NUTORDREN-579590 format. One line per 3 residues: number of its first residue (from 0); their letters; for each residue x, y, z negated of C-alpha. Coordinates in Angstrom, 3 decimals, always signed. Layout:
N
NUM	a	X:Y:Z ~ ...
This chain:
472
0	xxx	+195.395:+169.465:-189.799 ~ +192.195:+167.738:-188.451 ~ +192.017:+165.386:-191.487
3	xxx	+188.600:+164.028:-190.514 ~ +190.016:+162.906:-187.367 ~ +194.274:+163.019:-187.198
6	xxx	+195.296:+158.497:-188.191 ~ +198.786:+158.124:-189.288 ~ +200.956:+157.487:-185.735
9	xxx	+202.302:+153.943:-185.759 ~ +204.541:+152.084:-182.850 ~ +205.767:+148.706:-182.858
12	xxx	+208.555:+148.103:-180.283 ~ +209.456:+144.825:-179.371 ~ +211.987:+142.824:-177.336
15	xxx	+210.713:+141.373:-173.977 ~ +208.215:+138.845:-174.532 ~ +210.175:+135.019:-173.123
18	xxx	+206.834:+134.622:-172.833 ~ +179.416:+148.344:-180.421 ~ +181.377:+150.950:-180.249
21	xxx	+180.099:+152.747:-183.263 ~ +179.441:+149.773:-185.302 ~ +181.456:+148.986:-187.976
24	xxx	+182.359:+144.791:-189.339 ~ +181.975:+143.841:-192.446 ~ +183.438:+140.381:-193.665
27	xxx	+182.167:+137.342:-192.013 ~ +179.758:+139.292:-189.718 ~ +179.183:+137.779:-186.784
30	xxx	+180.269:+139.602:-182.990 ~ +178.020:+141.051:-180.896 ~ +178.268:+138.789:-178.828
33	xxx	+174.924:+138.686:-175.753 ~ +171.523:+136.584:-176.747 ~ +172.212:+132.913:-175.757
36	xxx	+169.227:+133.239:-173.502 ~ +170.835:+136.275:-171.854 ~ +171.057:+134.901:-167.818
39	xxx	+174.657:+134.081:-166.810 ~ +175.419:+133.486:-162.955 ~ +177.619:+130.486:-164.219
42	xxx	+174.455:+129.070:-166.273 ~ +171.753:+128.805:-163.255 ~ +171.356:+125.605:-160.867
45	xxx	+171.232:+126.830:-157.501 ~ +167.987:+125.390:-156.698 ~ +164.761:+125.445:-158.789
48	xxx	+163.690:+122.199:-161.088 ~ +160.577:+122.162:-159.604 ~ +161.862:+121.625:-156.229
51	xxx	+159.341:+119.678:-153.712 ~ +160.884:+116.678:-152.121 ~ +162.713:+115.929:-149.187
54	xxx	+159.744:+116.822:-146.478 ~ +162.113:+114.541:-143.976 ~ +161.337:+111.565:-145.892
57	xxx	+159.653:+109.322:-143.613 ~ +158.600:+106.744:-146.144 ~ +155.431:+107.456:-147.998
60	xxx	+155.463:+107.929:-152.188 ~ +152.767:+104.788:-152.806 ~ +154.914:+102.511:-150.134
63	xxx	+154.888:+99.263:-152.070 ~ +158.890:+99.004:-152.862 ~ +159.047:+95.037:-150.869
66	xxx	+157.372:+97.090:-147.813 ~ +160.470:+96.288:-145.011 ~ +161.573:+100.305:-143.932
69	xxx	+161.203:+100.644:-139.585 ~ +165.574:+101.335:-139.664 ~ +167.580:+98.451:-140.058
72	xxx	+169.949:+98.887:-142.731 ~ +172.884:+99.100:-140.652 ~ +171.238:+102.269:-138.821
75	xxx	+173.355:+104.886:-138.215 ~ +172.919:+107.481:-141.538 ~ +171.826:+109.973:-138.896
78	xxx	+169.308:+108.095:-136.668 ~ +166.096:+109.874:-136.382 ~ +163.486:+109.204:-139.019
81	xxx	+166.306:+108.508:-141.519 ~ +167.515:+111.463:-144.450 ~ +170.815:+111.646:-145.357
84	xxx	+171.765:+109.756:-148.947 ~ +172.996:+113.272:-150.523 ~ +169.452:+115.231:-149.415
87	xxx	+167.263:+116.231:-152.574 ~ +165.070:+114.644:-154.129 ~ +166.480:+111.258:-153.005
90	xxx	+168.834:+110.812:-156.184 ~ +167.235:+111.273:-159.587 ~ +169.249:+109.786:-161.624
93	xxx	+172.742:+111.852:-160.006 ~ +174.842:+113.244:-162.428 ~ +174.576:+117.289:-163.221
96	xxx	+176.363:+119.387:-161.211 ~ +179.757:+120.148:-163.876 ~ +180.002:+123.955:-164.868
99	xxx	+183.704:+123.883:-164.142 ~ +183.902:+125.870:-160.835 ~ +181.384:+128.300:-161.956
102	xxx	+183.284:+128.976:-165.283 ~ +185.272:+132.514:-164.307 ~ +187.268:+134.814:-166.755
105	xxx	+188.315:+131.637:-169.028 ~ +185.321:+130.593:-170.021 ~ +185.082:+126.863:-171.161
108	xxx	+183.222:+124.339:-169.805 ~ +181.609:+121.964:-172.508 ~ +178.359:+120.114:-172.453
111	xxx	+177.768:+121.249:-168.911 ~ +177.515:+124.939:-170.056 ~ +179.965:+127.842:-169.984
114	xxx	+181.364:+128.976:-173.345 ~ +182.992:+132.406:-174.530 ~ +186.667:+132.890:-173.743
117	xxx	+187.314:+134.547:-177.214 ~ +187.531:+131.765:-179.381 ~ +186.256:+133.301:-183.012
120	xxx	+188.872:+133.524:-186.138 ~ +188.174:+131.525:-189.492 ~ +187.268:+134.416:-192.641
123	xxx	+187.402:+131.654:-195.242 ~ +190.796:+132.258:-196.842 ~ +191.729:+135.549:-194.949
126	xxx	+192.884:+138.813:-195.450 ~ +190.247:+141.740:-197.370 ~ +189.602:+143.979:-194.051
129	xxx	+192.351:+146.459:-193.188 ~ +194.008:+148.446:-190.755 ~ +197.419:+149.765:-190.340
132	xxx	+198.671:+146.123:-191.028 ~ +201.900:+144.440:-190.164 ~ +200.993:+141.327:-187.945
135	xxx	+203.576:+138.823:-186.318 ~ +203.477:+135.825:-183.846 ~ +205.283:+133.507:-186.171
138	xxx	+205.510:+129.607:-184.378 ~ +202.360:+128.499:-184.920 ~ +201.178:+130.990:-187.196
141	xxx	+200.164:+134.434:-187.335 ~ +201.016:+136.427:-190.760 ~ +199.302:+139.574:-191.504
144	xxx	+200.692:+141.983:-194.456 ~ +199.877:+145.143:-195.909 ~ +197.865:+147.965:-194.439
147	xxx	+194.890:+149.848:-196.014 ~ +191.540:+150.003:-196.465 ~ +191.413:+153.719:-197.115
150	xxx	+190.408:+153.004:-200.853 ~ +193.471:+150.564:-201.231 ~ +196.483:+149.897:-199.860
153	xxx	+197.563:+146.253:-199.728 ~ +200.571:+144.705:-200.709 ~ +199.319:+141.054:-199.793
156	xxx	+199.290:+138.726:-196.885 ~ +198.022:+135.668:-195.367 ~ +199.025:+133.306:-192.459
159	xxx	+196.530:+131.653:-190.089 ~ +197.310:+128.199:-188.426 ~ +196.846:+127.820:-184.383
162	xxx	+196.318:+124.471:-184.974 ~ +194.110:+123.909:-188.008 ~ +192.434:+127.254:-187.947
165	xxx	+192.849:+127.737:-191.254 ~ +194.560:+130.888:-193.068 ~ +196.514:+130.658:-196.359
168	xxx	+198.051:+133.208:-198.656 ~ +201.356:+134.535:-198.814 ~ +203.466:+134.489:-202.189
171	xxx	+203.166:+138.316:-203.429 ~ +206.363:+137.421:-205.763 ~ +209.188:+139.816:-205.110
174	xxx	+206.885:+141.017:-202.337 ~ +207.355:+144.806:-201.245 ~ +205.195:+147.595:-202.939
177	xxx	+201.567:+147.980:-200.866 ~ +202.208:+150.247:-197.976 ~ +200.580:+150.534:-194.294
180	xxx	+202.022:+152.235:-191.440 ~ +205.099:+150.261:-191.746 ~ +208.141:+149.049:-189.532
183	xxx	+207.632:+145.637:-189.534 ~ +209.296:+142.752:-186.957 ~ +209.690:+138.763:-186.681
186	xxx	+213.353:+137.510:-186.083 ~ +212.558:+134.018:-185.045 ~ +212.686:+133.066:-188.738
189	xxx	+211.781:+135.799:-190.919 ~ +209.458:+138.668:-191.033 ~ +211.004:+142.029:-191.890
192	xxx	+209.356:+144.792:-193.329 ~ +210.532:+148.534:-194.325 ~ +209.148:+151.683:-194.546
195	xxx	+205.306:+153.084:-194.965 ~ +203.049:+154.656:-196.787 ~ +201.681:+154.173:-200.168
198	xxx	+198.182:+154.707:-201.917 ~ +199.434:+158.521:-202.214 ~ +200.583:+159.095:-199.088
201	xxx	+203.761:+159.519:-199.857 ~ +206.681:+157.926:-197.280 ~ +208.450:+154.580:-198.614
204	xxx	+212.106:+153.906:-198.213 ~ +212.514:+150.178:-199.199 ~ +211.630:+146.577:-197.499
207	xxx	+212.047:+143.015:-197.848 ~ +211.874:+140.072:-195.853 ~ +209.988:+137.299:-195.598
210	xxx	+210.688:+133.069:-195.192 ~ +207.182:+131.443:-194.015 ~ +209.244:+128.271:-194.257
213	xxx	+210.120:+128.963:-197.794 ~ +206.873:+131.086:-198.989 ~ +209.524:+133.701:-200.216
216	xxx	+209.889:+137.136:-199.821 ~ +213.681:+138.818:-200.405 ~ +214.295:+142.769:-200.916
219	xxx	+216.597:+144.143:-198.349 ~ +219.443:+146.082:-199.483 ~ +218.939:+150.082:-200.698
222	xxx	+222.706:+150.983:-199.795 ~ +223.134:+152.590:-196.805 ~ +219.199:+152.671:-195.876
225	xxx	+217.507:+155.315:-193.990 ~ +215.508:+157.981:-196.210 ~ +212.045:+157.477:-197.107
228	xxx	+209.802:+157.862:-194.068 ~ +206.649:+156.262:-192.279 ~ +205.393:+157.253:-188.308
231	xxx	+208.558:+156.228:-187.285 ~ +209.770:+154.352:-183.688 ~ +211.269:+150.736:-184.104
234	xxx	+212.453:+147.597:-182.769 ~ +213.453:+145.113:-182.829 ~ +217.029:+143.690:-180.693
237	xxx	+217.485:+140.366:-181.490 ~ +220.260:+140.752:-184.541 ~ +219.345:+143.997:-185.942
240	xxx	+216.337:+146.455:-186.806 ~ +216.354:+149.649:-185.118 ~ +214.267:+152.296:-187.235
243	xxx	+214.547:+156.076:-185.947 ~ +212.691:+159.366:-186.579 ~ +209.229:+160.044:-188.715
246	xxx	+208.111:+161.597:-191.204 ~ +209.551:+162.019:-194.600 ~ +208.425:+163.581:-197.849
249	xxx	+208.886:+167.189:-196.700 ~ +209.866:+167.126:-192.920 ~ +210.120:+165.497:-189.745
252	xxx	+212.900:+163.323:-188.706 ~ +215.794:+162.956:-186.177 ~ +217.489:+160.296:-187.104
255	xxx	+217.839:+156.293:-188.056 ~ +219.907:+153.448:-188.759 ~ +220.173:+149.860:-187.911
258	xxx	+219.275:+146.544:-190.048 ~ +221.373:+143.285:-189.958 ~ +219.309:+140.673:-192.001
261	xxx	+222.104:+138.091:-191.676 ~ +224.403:+140.492:-193.387 ~ +221.757:+142.435:-195.504
264	xxx	+223.416:+145.601:-194.244 ~ +222.273:+149.102:-193.207 ~ +224.591:+151.019:-190.880
267	xxx	+223.838:+154.765:-189.664 ~ +222.598:+155.296:-185.777 ~ +224.598:+158.039:-184.053
270	xxx	+222.361:+161.242:-184.261 ~ +225.106:+162.717:-181.303 ~ +222.568:+163.322:-178.351
273	xxx	+219.395:+161.991:-180.104 ~ +216.432:+163.500:-179.455 ~ +214.347:+166.407:-181.871
276	xxx	+212.556:+165.351:-184.937 ~ +209.214:+163.946:-184.880 ~ +206.937:+161.636:-185.368
279	xxx	+204.220:+158.853:-183.814 ~ +206.822:+158.480:-180.599 ~ +206.093:+155.575:-178.073
282	xxx	+209.439:+153.396:-178.108 ~ +210.086:+150.158:-176.956 ~ +213.246:+147.605:-176.484
285	xxx	+214.149:+147.103:-172.970 ~ +216.733:+144.143:-174.230 ~ +219.622:+146.637:-173.922
288	xxx	+218.233:+150.319:-174.760 ~ +216.430:+151.206:-177.813 ~ +214.109:+154.239:-175.120
291	xxx	+211.988:+156.949:-177.650 ~ +209.771:+158.604:-175.689 ~ +207.197:+161.701:-176.457
294	xxx	+205.437:+161.806:-179.951 ~ +204.756:+164.620:-182.056 ~ +207.598:+167.810:-182.877
297	xxx	+206.875:+170.824:-185.156 ~ +203.660:+172.261:-184.629 ~ +203.320:+170.634:-181.099
300	xxx	+203.607:+167.141:-178.888 ~ +206.950:+166.900:-177.364 ~ +207.425:+165.915:-173.488
303	xxx	+211.450:+164.707:-173.753 ~ +213.158:+160.949:-174.605 ~ +216.316:+159.788:-175.537
306	xxx	+218.001:+155.737:-174.758 ~ +220.185:+154.521:-177.498 ~ +222.606:+151.635:-176.703
309	xxx	+223.329:+150.023:-179.966 ~ +226.729:+148.637:-178.582 ~ +227.955:+151.989:-177.980
312	xxx	+225.530:+153.623:-180.466 ~ +225.084:+156.652:-177.449 ~ +221.932:+158.779:-177.283
315	xxx	+221.097:+159.568:-173.354 ~ +218.308:+161.552:-172.721 ~ +215.728:+160.015:-170.577
318	xxx	+214.709:+161.761:-167.479 ~ +211.445:+163.947:-167.438 ~ +210.822:+163.844:-163.779
321	xxx	+207.391:+162.435:-163.347 ~ +207.470:+161.494:-166.944 ~ +204.083:+161.256:-168.341
324	xxx	+202.306:+163.790:-170.298 ~ +203.489:+164.361:-173.854 ~ +200.707:+162.207:-176.051
327	xxx	+201.577:+160.108:-179.034 ~ +199.737:+157.072:-179.908 ~ +200.081:+155.340:-176.499
330	xxx	+199.730:+151.799:-175.270 ~ +203.738:+150.531:-175.180 ~ +205.049:+147.202:-173.523
333	xxx	+208.364:+146.632:-171.906 ~ +207.732:+144.666:-169.223 ~ +209.896:+142.418:-166.124
336	xxx	+209.403:+146.078:-163.999 ~ +209.978:+148.199:-167.234 ~ +208.609:+150.017:-169.730
339	xxx	+204.917:+150.275:-169.462 ~ +203.425:+153.502:-171.361 ~ +199.336:+154.040:-171.034
342	xxx	+196.769:+156.177:-172.865 ~ +197.298:+157.914:-176.019 ~ +196.170:+161.468:-177.380
345	xxx	+197.037:+164.179:-175.808 ~ +196.706:+167.921:-177.202 ~ +193.563:+168.861:-178.959
348	xxx	+193.041:+165.332:-179.484 ~ +192.005:+164.783:-175.976 ~ +192.178:+160.937:-174.966
351	xxx	+194.633:+159.937:-171.782 ~ +193.652:+157.609:-168.706 ~ +196.481:+157.225:-166.921
354	xxx	+200.262:+156.484:-167.755 ~ +203.658:+155.504:-166.109 ~ +206.300:+152.965:-165.145
357	xxx	+209.811:+153.651:-166.322 ~ +212.776:+151.250:-164.868 ~ +215.956:+152.183:-167.238
360	xxx	+217.785:+150.343:-164.385 ~ +217.024:+153.184:-162.128 ~ +216.189:+155.671:-164.826
363	xxx	+213.305:+156.577:-162.864 ~ +209.378:+157.481:-163.852 ~ +206.760:+155.881:-161.479
366	xxx	+202.999:+156.607:-161.946 ~ +200.642:+153.829:-162.637 ~ +197.489:+153.365:-160.839
369	xxx	+194.741:+154.523:-162.654 ~ +192.306:+152.126:-160.273 ~ +190.103:+149.444:-162.482
372	xxx	+192.276:+150.593:-165.424 ~ +189.891:+151.054:-169.229 ~ +188.292:+154.576:-170.078
375	xxx	+191.116:+156.848:-171.238 ~ +191.707:+156.318:-174.868 ~ +194.399:+155.929:-177.431
378	xxx	+195.313:+152.855:-180.144 ~ +195.442:+150.903:-177.068 ~ +196.921:+147.263:-178.678
381	xxx	+199.107:+145.985:-176.087 ~ +200.868:+143.084:-175.527 ~ +203.384:+141.101:-173.236
384	xxx	+202.211:+138.175:-171.393 ~ +203.324:+136.181:-168.729 ~ +204.485:+139.408:-166.421
387	xxx	+201.150:+140.783:-167.652 ~ +200.424:+143.362:-170.058 ~ +197.250:+142.541:-172.334
390	xxx	+195.452:+145.751:-173.775 ~ +192.433:+145.608:-176.205 ~ +190.574:+148.322:-178.208
393	xxx	+190.863:+151.523:-178.723 ~ +189.737:+155.439:-179.783 ~ +188.344:+158.088:-178.002
396	xxx	+187.143:+161.887:-179.599 ~ +183.647:+162.368:-178.205 ~ +183.767:+165.886:-180.494
399	xxx	+186.341:+167.680:-182.593 ~ +183.750:+169.652:-184.231 ~ +181.795:+168.141:-185.185
402	xxx	+184.278:+165.205:-185.449 ~ +182.717:+162.352:-183.463 ~ +184.566:+159.231:-181.999
405	xxx	+183.809:+156.153:-180.037 ~ +185.832:+152.495:-180.440 ~ +186.399:+150.232:-178.035
408	xxx	+186.033:+146.192:-177.504 ~ +186.839:+145.785:-174.417 ~ +190.420:+145.547:-172.923
411	xxx	+192.329:+145.247:-169.384 ~ +195.288:+143.147:-167.384 ~ +197.733:+145.438:-165.585
414	xxx	+199.911:+142.673:-163.727 ~ +202.991:+143.748:-163.438 ~ +204.441:+141.954:-160.463
417	xxx	+201.010:+144.131:-158.110 ~ +200.411:+146.663:-159.878 ~ +196.924:+146.113:-160.656
420	xxx	+194.520:+146.261:-163.383 ~ +191.669:+143.468:-164.368 ~ +189.485:+143.366:-166.724
423	xxx	+189.588:+140.997:-170.073 ~ +186.618:+138.595:-170.571 ~ +184.373:+140.240:-172.980
426	xxx	+181.470:+137.480:-173.544 ~ +182.623:+136.329:-177.374 ~ +185.290:+139.570:-177.865
429	xxx	+185.554:+141.096:-181.137 ~ +183.333:+144.062:-182.105 ~ +184.523:+147.682:-181.203
432	xxx	+187.700:+149.201:-183.422 ~ +191.556:+150.334:-183.232 ~ +194.759:+150.387:-185.774
435	xxx	+194.063:+146.688:-185.032 ~ +196.646:+144.130:-184.842 ~ +197.398:+142.001:-181.670
438	xxx	+200.576:+139.283:-181.136 ~ +201.110:+136.812:-177.655 ~ +201.553:+133.812:-179.774
441	xxx	+202.905:+132.578:-175.758 ~ +199.402:+130.997:-175.009 ~ +196.791:+133.607:-176.577
444	xxx	+196.032:+137.266:-177.630 ~ +195.024:+137.456:-181.113 ~ +193.441:+140.401:-181.990
447	xxx	+192.707:+140.624:-185.939 ~ +191.394:+143.717:-188.535 ~ +191.113:+147.338:-187.395
450	xxx	+189.165:+150.058:-188.249 ~ +185.600:+150.134:-187.167 ~ +182.868:+153.058:-187.141
453	xxx	+181.997:+152.292:-190.581 ~ +184.239:+149.686:-192.196 ~ +187.517:+148.373:-191.969
456	xxx	+187.610:+144.822:-190.024 ~ +188.332:+141.295:-191.652 ~ +187.641:+139.831:-188.304
459	xxx	+189.643:+138.880:-185.665 ~ +189.297:+136.324:-182.163 ~ +191.334:+134.470:-179.549
462	xxx	+191.721:+134.342:-176.368 ~ +193.360:+132.335:-173.520 ~ +193.521:+134.652:-170.541
465	xxx	+195.108:+132.107:-167.776 ~ +192.220:+132.853:-165.962 ~ +190.065:+135.409:-167.906
468	xxx	+191.702:+138.721:-166.128 ~ +191.268:+138.161:-162.588 ~ +193.184:+140.483:-160.141
471	x	+190.529:+141.717:-157.230
């Protein structure tokens, strides 16, 4: 295994929404925003400030104020010799032209200038820099827990309030043991955390529930729980947490279980018809089915998958015709049009810049357009945002020997209705990273943490994308 290039694959599958490469971060470092004096089309006036006064004026500049004009006051404005009232130079006290019409890509107008669309998150009170952490949108808060900075594995967390823009610590009492690359889900009232890897790299088989209203952790039952694992696929169905596959202590796994937090109960998932054992599979929850595709099998990437129906406790194979090529660490988001799969690593750590859309009703794959798409990469975190998929960040391997990678600090939006790509505003965005967390709050894309080129990041940003992605 090429340990310098291989990072644990972790896939978060969620229910449909109701709604400087090569530079590391240090906590509190400013992002690589353009200098304040950098020119921008929206910040330039249409005419130079030293433009001469209107040459059409018939009144000499030294005319006394009480000198009568040649034309009566009620003469029409277009009478010969008269200049229009809005002619340049006639209204020096007129208010400046507002910047709103020129502020594109979601940038806000403030004091006559267009501000960045991205808003930085506070670092005071934020968690220590980390990657591969759990991150969930919980009402007006964003929860961050666990993760690693390579030297340490964390068992703490914090909550960021979207309105006050402040962090406060989550209690560590009764919290799970430190871990990263775990399954997690927001139920609407609790954050569920299960499995993952400890500081020795060993898989874990326990978990807990966090209630932010009480700031309290409660252990999940271990009775009938799945065996310890990491690199697993998981999904929240609205009533249950489904976990499947992954890497166990000595082998790849092809089994799973379902957890009901209201009853604190585990039940096994049927293995009949399930895909073969694998780790790092892409997955999604459609509202009825748990979809699993590709991932790493024994010695190779796999090009098959399955659909699990919890009501019937039954697996069926996914079609392979038109399916994306085998890969892992791809962007996986379920949309109103189907399952969006894009990017990832193919064989020999070759990054992909293509993808496909799976329609579970028709059981059919169709290729995604690559026009305007992001450059090929893995680890681009994606969220479903009101008819669009927002992708940001990621990693590309430029050389296997000697090892060389590139991280990205850009993003794009894929319009599910039109099937088109458009860029996200880069101005003010967080620095380049992968293994970061991202959530959709219903109004904003929030990005925090991740791995930079030299260190883990403890910074983040917020983007309101209503106008930040323009469809060509």
